[in-house]
C-alpha positions in Angstrom: -1.2 -25.1 -6.6 -3.1 -23.5 -9.4 -5.4 -21.6 -7.0 -2.4 -20.3 -5.1 -0.8 -19.1 -8.3 -4.0 -17.3 -9.3 -4.1 -15.6 -5.8 -0.5 -14.5 -6.1 -1.1 -13.1 -9.6 -4.1 -11.1 -8.3 -1.9 -9.8 -5.4 0.8 -8.8 -7.9 -1.7 -7.0 -10.0 -2.9 -5.1 -6.9 0.7 -4.2 -6.1 1.3 -3.0 -9.6 -1.8 -0.8 -9.7 -1.6 0.6 -6.2 2.0 1.6 -5.5 1.5 3.5 -2.2 -0.3 3.2 1.0 -0.9 6.0 3.5 -1.8 5.4 7.1 -2.2 7.8 10.0 -1.2 7.6 13.7 -2.3 9.9 16.5 0.5 11.8 18.1 0.0 13.7 21.4 1.2 17.3 21.0 0.2 18.9 24.3 -1.1 17.4 27.5 -2.1 20.0 30.1 -4.3 18.0 32.6 -7.8 18.0 31.1 -6.7 19.7 27.9 -5.1 17.4 25.4 -4.1 18.3 21.8 -3.4 15.5 19.3 -2.6 15.5 15.6 -2.8 12.9 12.9 0.6 12.1 11.6 0.6 10.6 8.1 3.0 7.8 7.2 3.7 6.8 3.6 4.6 3.3 2.3 5.8 3.3 -1.3 7.0 0.5 -3.6 8.0 0.1 -7.2 5.5 -1.3 -9.7 8.2 -3.7 -10.8 7.7 -5.5 -7.5 4.1 -6.2 -8.4 5.2 -7.4 -11.9 7.8 -9.8 -10.3 5.0 -11.2 -8.0 2.8 -11.8 -11.0 5.7 -13.6 -12.8 6.0 -15.9 -9.7 2.3 -16.6 -9.8 2.4 -17.3 -13.5 5.3 -19.7 -13.0 3.4 -21.6 -10.3 0.4 -22.0 -12.7 2.8 -23.1 -15.4 4.4 -25.7 -13.1 0.9 -27.0 -12.2 -0.1 -27.5 -15.9 3.2 -29.1 -16.7 2.9 -31.6 -13.8 -0.8 -32.5 -14.4 
C-alpha cells in the first residue's frame, strides 16, 4: 500500500505542476475530390492545482495508514 501511496503522491505532484493539457485533432475543412484541406483544431483541458494537492493528500494518507498498520 505504501508503493501505491507514493505513486499517487507523484501523480498529484504532476497534476499540481502541470495544470493544463493541449491536444490537437484534424478537422476536414474542404473536400473537393482529390483536393482536401484539413486544419488542426486545438483542444484544451485545464484543472485547478488544488486537485493535485488533494490527490497528494490522499497519497500521504495511504502512506500514513500503512505505517500505522505495520
